[in-house]
C-alpha positions in Angstrom: 6.3 52.6 -1.4 8.8 55.0 0.3 9.0 58.6 -0.6 11.6 59.6 -3.2 14.6 61.8 -2.3 15.3 65.0 -4.2 14.6 68.7 -4.4 13.0 69.1 -7.8 9.4 70.1 -8.2 8.6 66.9 -10.0 9.8 64.7 -7.2 8.0 66.8 -4.6 4.8 66.5 -6.7 5.2 62.8 -6.9 5.7 62.5 -3.2 2.5 64.6 -2.6 0.5 62.4 -4.9 1.8 59.3 -3.3 0.9 60.5 0.2 -2.6 61.5 -1.0 -3.1 58.1 -2.6 -2.2 56.6 0.7 -4.8 58.8 2.4 -7.5 57.8 -0.1 -6.8 54.1 0.4 -6.2 53.8 4.1 -7.6 57.1 5.5 -4.4 58.1 7.1 -1.0 59.6 6.2 1.7 57.7 8.1 0.4 57.3 11.6 -1.9 60.3 11.6 -5.6 60.4 10.6 -6.4 63.9 9.2 -10.1 64.7 9.6 -10.7 66.1 6.1 -9.2 65.9 2.6 -8.0 69.5 2.8 -6.1 68.9 6.0 -4.6 65.7 4.5 -3.4 67.6 1.5 -1.8 70.3 3.6 0.0 67.6 5.7 1.1 65.8 2.5 2.6 69.0 1.2 4.4 69.6 4.5 5.8 66.1 4.6 7.0 66.2 0.9 8.7 69.6 1.4 10.3 68.4 4.6 11.6 65.3 2.8 13.1 67.6 0.2 14.7 69.9 2.8 12.5 72.9 1.9 9.8 74.8 3.7 6.6 76.3 2.5 7.8 79.8 3.5 10.9 79.3 1.2 8.6 78.5 -1.7 6.4 81.5 -1.1 9.2 83.9 -0.4 11.1 82.9 -3.5 8.2 84.2 -5.6 8.4 87.7 -4.1 12.0 88.1 -3.0 15.2 87.6 -5.0 17.4 84.7 -4.1 20.2 87.0 -2.8 17.9 88.7 -0.4 16.5 85.3 0.8 20.1 84.0 1.5 20.9 87.2 3.4 17.8 86.7 5.5 18.8 83.2 6.3 22.2 84.4 7.4 20.6 86.6 10.1 20.1 85.2 13.6 18.5 86.3 16.8 20.9 87.7 19.4 20.3 86.4 22.9 22.2 89.3 24.4 20.3 92.3 23.1 17.2 90.7 21.4 18.0 92.1 17.9 18.8 90.3 14.7 22.4 90.2 13.6 24.3 88.6 10.7 25.8 85.2 11.8 29.4 85.4 12.9 29.5 89.1 13.8 29.8 90.4 17.3 26.9 92.1 19.0 27.2 95.8 18.3 25.6 96.6 21.7 28.5 95.7 24.1 26.9 97.7 26.9 24.2 95.0 27.3 25.0 92.1 29.6 24.7 88.5 28.6 21.4 86.8 29.5 22.1 83.9 31.8 
C-alpha cells in the first residue's frame, strides 16, 4: 500500500506504522535492509517526514523555538562571497570581498 500524502501528525504516524509493518513482514523498508529494528524505525521516521515535506530538525526545533524565529532562520542563507550568513535577497554587506570563482 502506498504511503499517504499529508502533513498532519496522524498521517505521518500512519505512514511510520505502515513502513514498520512492511519491515516486520519482509525484513526490509523499500529496497534497503536495516540491520536492526531500531535502525528500521529511524529510517521509517525519516521516510515518513520526507514524504510530508518536513524534517526531524524542524520537529525538534519547533519545540524549543517560536515559529517566527524558525521562519527567520530558514530565510537566512550562506554567502559564497564572504562566508557569513545573510537574509535571502539582501546584498552582501562586505563589498570589499571579491567573489569566489
